[in-house]
Structure formats: C-alpha cells, structure tokens
N, C-alpha and C positions, 0 to 999 in steps of 0.2 A: 540503435542509436548512431547520430550522424556523429562518430570522431572518425579523425584527432581532430583534437579542439583549438582554439586562431589561438596565437600567442600572447593577446589582450586577456584570452580568461586565464591563463596561464600565468603570465604574472600577476592577475588579481588573486588567484587560488593561492600563489604564494605570500601575499600579502593580509592575507584574510592567515592564514595556519603563522605566520610569521609572528606580527605588528609588525611586520615595516621593520625599515635597516634604522636601523642604534644611532644613526642619528643626523633621524628623523624629525623635526622639531613637531611635526604635524604631528595632531591627537590620532591613533593610530586605530581602525574600523575593526580591525581584530584582534584579540587578547597576542599582548606580546610574548614569545615568547624567544630564550636562551639557546643556544644551538643542541644544549643538554637532551632541556623540553621536547623542541623538531625533532629531533631523534625518537626521541618516546613515541609523541605522537605517531610517527609514520609506523611505527612499528604495536602502533596500535590497532595500525590501520593494513595489519600483513604486509610493511611494506623496508624492506631493509634498504638500511639509509645511517650517510654517517656525516658530518657538517667536514668538509675541509676549505678549509683555508675560511672566508665568509661565508657566518652561516644564512642567506639568503640568493646567493648568486647560487650555492649548494641543496641548496631547499630547490630553486629553478629549474639548473639543469637537471637534477636529480626526476620532477615531475615531465621532461620535455622527454627527457626517455620512456619515462610509463608513458607519454602519451602519442610515442608512435613506435611504443611497440606494440605487439601481439592480445595483450591484457587488458587494452586503453580504457576498453570499459568498464569491466567490472574494479578495477584499481582506479581507474577515478571518479567514476563515482561514492566508491566506498571511501576516498579521504575527504569528498565537497561536502558529503553527507554529515562527516562527522564533523567537518569547518565549519555548521553551520549548527552544530549536534546544541541546542535551546539547554542543555543538561550546563552544558560552557557557561552559559549568561543566566544561570538562573535568580543570580544578583542587580541581574543589569537585563531587562527585557526592551531597555531600549534601544543597550548596543545591538543588540544579535537581529530587532526586527531594521536594527542601519546592513547588516552585516547581508542578511537579507536582499534588504535593496540593491547593495552594491554588486552583491554576485548577479544578481538576478536582470540589475542592468548591462556587464554584459555576459553574460552567460545566450540572453537573446539571439546575439546575433548570433549563436551556437547550435541558434535551434534548441535549448533546453532553459529551462527554471526549475526553484526551488519551493515547492508545495508543504506544508506542513500537512501531517495527513495522522488526527491527534496528540499526541507526544513521540512523533518523529520528525522528521525532514528530510524529503526526499527530491530527488532531481529525478523529474519526468521529461520529455521532450514536449516542447510549448506547447500551449495550446489541446493536450490530451489530458489532460487532472481530467479526475471522476471523483467529480462535490460526490454526489449519493455514499463510492468509498473510501475516501475524506472522512464521514464524519460514520459510517459505522467503521472503519478503522482506530478512531476515540473513543463510541459508543465500546466497542470489545477493548479495548485496550483498557479503559474505563472500571471494567464487568470485569477485568481480566479471562480475557479472551482469547487468547490464547492459536486456540485452533482455529475460528475463522480469521484471525490477524494474519498466519500464514497464508492460508489459502489464499485467501487475499493477495496481500505481496507476490504470489508465486503466480495469480491469472494476472497483476499487473505489469508486474515484470515478462510474460512471454506471449500478450496480448499478438505485438507485431511480429515474433521470430519465431513464435509456436505457438500463432492460433489454437490449435488443437489440443494442444496441454491448459493451456488457458481454457477452452469452454471444460475441459473437463473439475479442473482447481474454482472455474467460478460455482458448473453441480456440487462439488465439495462443500463450499461454503453452506451452500444452506443443510447441508445434509447435516455438516460440523452444529450449527446451530438447534437445528431437529430432534439431536442423536444429545444434545445439555439438559435443553428441555424437559425431556424423557426423563434421564436420568435425574434430575434433580425433581423433581415428584415422584422421583419412582417406580417411576411405572419403566416397565420389560419396551424390550425395543419389538416394532413389529415383527412377524414371520418374512414380512420381503421389505430387505433393509435400501430398496433406493430411495431418492426426493421423494419420489411419489407417496411411497408407504409411510415414509418417513411426516413428512408430513400430514397424509389424512388420522396420524395417530398423532398429535399434537392440534388439530385444528379443533376438537373438542373440549379438551383441558386450558385454553385460550381463545373458548370463547368466537371461532371462528372459519364457523359451521355456516353454510349461508344460510339453512333451514330455522335460522335463531328467533323464537317471538320478542323479545324482551326491547326491540329498537323502535324507537317513533315513529310510527307511522308512514308522516312527512317525508322517509330518508328511505323507507323499510327497503322500500325496490329495488337504488338505487346504488344502497351498500353492498344490498345482494348479492348487486352487475359485479360489484366494485369485484369484492370474493371470491367469483366462480371465476373474473376476469386473472385478479391472482391464484388460483387452483390451475388456470389453462397455461399460466405463464411459465411456474416450478416445471408442471409436467413439462413444457415446451424442455423448459431448458432441461431435464431429462433425457431427454428424445435427443436434442442434442449431443449433451454427452457422446450418448449410447451409436450414434448416426457418425459425427463429427468428431468426434474429442476421442483420446491414444487412452484409453482406460484399455480398451479391449482392442487395443493391437492399432497398426497400419499399414499402408501400404510403400512400398519405402519410393519416397520421390511422387508422391500423392497427398494432396490438400483438396482433400474435402470441404474446407471450408478458407478465408480469405480474413485478416484480420477484420476486417469491418464487422463483419459477421457477429467473430471473438468479442470484439464489444460492445457490439446489443445483447449479449452472450453476458455479458461481465454488470452492463450495464441489467439489465431486468434481473441477475443474480441476488446483485446486493441488495436492491430494493426492494423482493423480496424478502431475503435476510437481514435492514434496519428494520422493517418493521414485527419481526415477527419479536426480534430484539426490541422495540417498544410498549407490542404488545406484551411484554414477557415483566416488562420493568413496571407498565401500567399497573398490574395482573396483579405483581406480586414484587410491592416497594422495599425488602427488608430485603429480601431473599436473594443472593449474586448469582446467577448460573454456571456449575464448575465446567472444570477445565474436560471438554470432550477425545 
C-alpha cells in the first residue's frame, strides 16, 4: 500500500478521532473525544499515546510519527478502520456515513478508500475492492462464519504483497465452507480432504450434481453447464494452490504468480464460496453453519 499518507489525510484522520478543536463552533464530523478518551482510543489500536499540551496537536504529532515509521501501513490501517468503526455510530448512522464520505474524499488522493464489508470497515487501495468478497464477508458474519472471514481477510491483505499466500487463502475459503457444511450434516469428511474432494462431498446433499433430473427441461442443459463450470473453477483454484500457492513451500526469491492471477483466484474462490453458502441457506433456512 502507498504509505506514507499526505499531511491532509493525517489532519483528516485526527479530526475524525478527536472531533476537532474544543473552540471550533462547527459541528464535528467525527466523535468529540477528550484527551483521556483519545488516549484510550489509541491504546485500543495498540499505540502508546499521551496528550502533551493540546489534545489535537498531540494527536497529529503522534500520527505523523507513525506515518513516517517503519510500520506505517499496519499502524495507520488499524487506526483509520477503528476511527470509522460502525459500532461507534449505532445511534447515529447518518454521522457514520458522513465520516466515511469525509475520509474517502481525502484518502482517495493518496490512493485509498474505505469500504464496508459486512459489519466491518476496511481500508483498501482505491478501485481494488472486490464486491463479491464484500458480500461474502457480510454473509459469513451474519451466520457467524469466522473461519471464512479469516481466510478472506488473509487473501485480501496479501493479494498484492504476497500473491502465493493469497492463492492459498482463497482455496482455504472454499475448503472452510465445505467442511462446515459436512459437519452440520453429520457427514464424515472425505478421505481426500483437498478442495476438490471436499466439494465433491457436498455436491449431492446440496443438490449441485450436474446429473440431477429435477430441473426445468428448458434450462436443464444451461444449469448443468454452469455446475460443470463451477466444478472446473474449484478444481482450478485447488490446482493453482498446489502449483503456485505457498502451502507446499516455495523457492526463495521466485514468484510463480503475480497479483493479477492472485486476484483472479480470490474472485473465483469467493464466488464459489458465496454460491455454496446461499445454496445452504436456501436448502436449510433454519440451520446456521458451525465454525469449521
């Protein structure tokens, strides 16, 4: 990610966290926080901070130090996402929308944007959000699907910096969904526990076998073609994980795939996983999936 941020972005982040200066008569965009509350907020982001003198200049000084530090990306990403946490605006959703709009208008000049994925806010490179991943993240949180959320987070975070790991995480996403379905149905895991073996095990109980006979004849061939394609896509994600991911080790200094291929794998895996979850919810609407 392109760090450090511009001074304008640092000032905007400080304004959202602090609620602006105490003598400012303009209604704050963010939440007004006293000095001790700003210190508490920063501690929640794993940053040691003490107000020295005025609270807003102290906060800006701290943010600038982090911005120019070795771990700017991890520190500031955590702080920005916390500043826009929707849980702090439960009773004021309009203010939350205003915070997102304000931060995005400034952050886009630095190549970033905030996106809501399920119930969480994520700082992403502008234009590189994945709508399917956002929808899947939302579903996975609604049904308490922590394993899927964790795998998606890992894939998103590493697609640019570590594409091999992203491919591994993308494949793990589908595996997590399939394992949870089998556990909830009380069925044993297949002998071959790779992604293709797990998907083959859930096809029949979910009614996803291409040879099913209960489909409207007018669309039967089309549905069978799509289901066959889904099988091919899942197999391809698994093969790419074997040959290009990091699950089985890799040669130092040699990258088999680039970020473009990693994102293709994430798109494919998340679409397949979303379809499996939606199929489960349609077939078993009252049965939540367990944590795999």
